[in-house]
C-alpha positions in Angstrom: 76.1 -21.9 28.1 73.9 -21.1 31.1 76.1 -18.2 32.2 75.6 -16.7 28.8 71.8 -17.1 29.1 71.9 -15.2 32.4 73.9 -12.4 30.8 71.5 -12.1 27.9 68.6 -12.1 30.4 70.1 -9.1 32.1 69.9 -7.1 28.8 66.1 -7.1 29.0 65.7 -8.2 25.4 62.5 -9.9 24.1 64.0 -12.8 22.1 67.0 -15.1 22.3 67.5 -17.5 19.5 69.5 -20.7 20.3 69.7 -24.0 18.5 69.7 -27.3 20.4 72.9 -29.3 20.5 73.3 -33.0 20.0 71.5 -34.8 22.8 74.5 -36.7 24.1 76.8 -36.1 27.1 76.5 -32.5 28.3 74.2 -31.7 25.4 71.4 -33.2 27.4 71.9 -30.7 30.2 72.3 -27.8 27.8 69.1 -28.7 25.9 67.3 -29.1 29.2 68.3 -25.6 30.3 67.3 -24.2 26.9 63.9 -25.9 27.1 63.2 -24.6 30.7 64.4 -21.1 29.8 62.0 -21.0 26.8 59.0 -21.8 29.0 59.4 -18.6 31.1 
């Protein structure tokens, strides 16, 4: 997931829409990364 976010960031677009995943297992890390990316 994080690699895809980096690729999208390189496209210089203004908006990326992503839905949170279930907050269990690796979902915690994915949701954390999405949250931190949304604060930039």
